[in-house]
N, C-alpha and C positions, 0 to 999 in steps of 0.2 A: 441285215445290219451292215452298214458300210465299214470298210476297213478302218477309216479314221475314228469311227465310233468305238469299234472294238479296242483299238489302241488306247483311246481316251479312258474307256471303262477299265481296262487292264491297269493303266497307270493309277487311276483313282483307287482301285481296289488294293493295289500294292501299298500305296501311301497310307491308306487308312489302317491296313493290317499292321504295318510297321509301327505307326504311331501308337496303335493299341497295345503293343508290347510294353511300352513305357507309361502310357497314360490313356485311360479310357476317355477322359474328358477331351484330350487333344484329338483323339480319333473321332469322337462324336462331333467336335467342331469342324473337322475336315469333312466329315460326312454331310453335315448341314450345309457347309459351303458348296459342296458338290451338288446337293439337292437344289440349290438356288441358282446354279450356274448352267446356262444352256450348253448342251453337249454338241449339237449340230449347228453348223453355220446356216444362217438364214439370209445370207447375202446373195440372193439369186438376182438375175437380171430384172430390172424394173419393167413392169408391164406398161404398155403404151398408154393405157387409160389413166395410170397414175403419173406418167411422164407429163401429160397435158393438164394435170390437176393443179389446184392451188396448193402451195406448200406452206405448212404451218409448223411452228415450233414454240416451245415454252420450257421454262425451267421448273423442275420438281425436286426440291431438296438439293439444289445445286447441280442437278444432272439434267442435261438437255434432252428433251423428248421431241421427236419429230414425227410428222404425219402429213396427211393430205385432206383436202376438202374439195368435193365435186358438186357442181350444180348449185352453187351459192349465189344468191340467197333464196331459200325456200322455207316455208312455214313448218313443214314436216321434216324432221331430221332423223337419220339412222346412224348409229355408231357401230362399226365393225370391230370385233375384238378377237385377235388371234390367240392361238395356244402356245404352249411352251416350245422353245426352239423353232419358232415360226416367225412370221412377220405380217404386217398389214398387206404387203404385196401379194401374199398368197390368197387373199380374198377378193381378187380383182373380178372374179366371176359374178359377184353380186352388184357391182357398181352400175353397169349398163341397165339391167332390168329395174333397179331401184330408181335410177334417174328417169327412166321411161315413165315411172309412176309419179314423176315430179317431186321426188324426194331429194333432199340434200344428203350427201353421204360423207361421213367423217371416218377416218381410219388412221390409227396411230400405232407406231411400234412401241411395245412395252419397254421398260428399262432393260438394258442388256440384250436387246433384240434389234435386228434390222439396223436402221440408221440412228437409233437412239443411243445415248451414252449409258455408261454403267457397266459393271461386270456381273452383278447378281441381281435377282429380283425374287420377291416372295408375294404371296397372295394379297397381303395388306398393302404392299407398295403398289401393286397393280390396281387395287381398289381405289387407292388414293389418286392414282393417275386418272382413272375413270371419272371420279368426282371433279377433278380439276378441269378435265376436258369439258364436262357439262357446264361448269361454272364459267369457262371462257367462251365456249362456242355454242352452248345450248340455248334454250332447253332442247332435250333430246326425247323424242317420243317412242323410238324403237331401237332395239339392240340385237345384234347377231353375234353370238359368242361361241367359241370352240374350246373344249378341253379346259386348260388352265384359265382361259378367259372367262369361262363359266363360273368357276368358284369365286374369282375376283369380282365379277359382276354381281353375284349374289350377295357378297359381303358389302359391296357398295350400296346396292338397292335397299337393303334392310335398314340402312341408316339415313336414307333420303326420302323426302316426301314424294309419293307417287300414288297412282290409283289404277283401276282396271283398264283405263284407256292406254296405259303404257304397255307396249308389246315387247316381250323378251323371248328370244330364241336361244335355247341351250342345245348345242350340238355336241354330243359325246362329252358332256361336262365332267370335270374332275369332281365327282359327287362327294367323296369322302377323302380328306387328306390322309387319314390313317391308312386307307387302302393305297394311296399314292406312295406313302413312305414304305409300306410293306413291299410294294412292287419295286421300288428303288433298291431296297436292301436285298431283295431276291436277285435282281439284275447284277448287283455288285458282289453277290455271293457272301454277304455278311450275315452271320447266324448268331452272333454274340448278343445274348439277351440284355446284358448290362450295357452294352453299347447302345442298343435301341432305347433303353430307359433314359440314358444320358442324353440321347438325341431329343427325346420328348421333353426332357428338362430344359434344354436349350430353347425349344419352341415356346415353352411357358415363360421362361425368363425374359425373352425378347418381345413377347406379345401380350403376356398376362392371361393367356388362354391355353387350355389343354389342346393337344393335337386334335382330339375328337370334336372340338368346338368349330373347327374349320370344316364345315359340313354344309352342303347345299340342302340336305334334308332338314337340318336344324334351321337354317336361314329361311327356308320356304315358309315356315310358320309366320314370318314377318314380311312376306312379299305379297302384295296385293295385285301386282301386274298380271296381265293375261300372258300365259307362258306356253310356248310350243317346245316340247322336249323331244329331241330326236337322238336315238341311240341304236347302235347296231348289235345284233346278236353275237357277232364275231369280234367285238372290240377286245383287244388284248392289252390295252393301256388303261382305260377307265372301265371297270367291270360293269356289265349290264346288271348284275345282281344288286349293286348299290342303287342303280336307277329304279329297278323294280320295287325296291322297298319304298321309294318315294311314291311310285305309282299306287302302291297298296294303301298309302295314306289318304288317297282319294281327295286331293285338293280340288275344289270345283273350278279353280282358275288355271289348272294345268292340263294340257292336252298332250298325249304321248303318241309318237310315231316311231315304231320299231322296224328297222330295216334288217336285211340279211345279206351278208357277203361283201359289205363295204368297209368293214373294219373301222379303225380309228381315224384314219386320214383321208381315205377316199370319200368318206361320207359327206364332207362339206363341199366336195367338188362335184358330186353326183347331180346330174341335171334335174332328176325328179325331186331331189331334196331341195335344190335351189329354187325350183318352181314352187314347191310347197311353202318355203319360207317367204318368198316374195308375195305370194297370195295371202299368207297369214298377216304380214305386215301391212 
């Protein structure tokens, strides 16, 4: 973990702890805000393949969303969806091989990420962004998502018309939001059970759903697309155990690829993984 991350986590922990002395509700609101705010900077140098791409932008609830389009126009389109504290730029590995297959490639920075505006983002915001991208630049026949992008894509897909011809790739997806919240509380050293209950109350108040509803396992019952699910045994961010529960559900449209030694972030950059994804699409 970088020193900037450690300092940010320490600051957040102290803020929540101090607020908790006076109000569990205020502390929970601060924790929820932190959960929806990227910790790491995703402003890395733009890759050449995106420098030469067509630049796109649109407004989502008053916030400017920016992205790229490569190899336009083509009949078959692929949308790349990055994870939390990442950016579209990090998925440059996929552009050239997809273009070689004569696919059009779309990639956007989620709210509060990369070049897009905003300070916070949640799965429903991201899902709404995905649906707007499809409405503006689609139809889209294939999707490649990582981590947070996976849960957002799942929420979007279960409310949209699609069939088995649609191809979805889930790379180390955030399968269960309950697990993600557990991990965030553990990282911040927050052990107050009342604080966690109030945190879950905030999610319900803002979305109309319990925390457990934000689940790829639940959403998969409403997804008809052909799915390639790639997860690593050593993933310390999105637990493999959550993914294996989906595997046990034996959905006929879901194919699993379990890797070893790639963790949560190296997995989407691995050449073997990239090749498998491009072949699947």
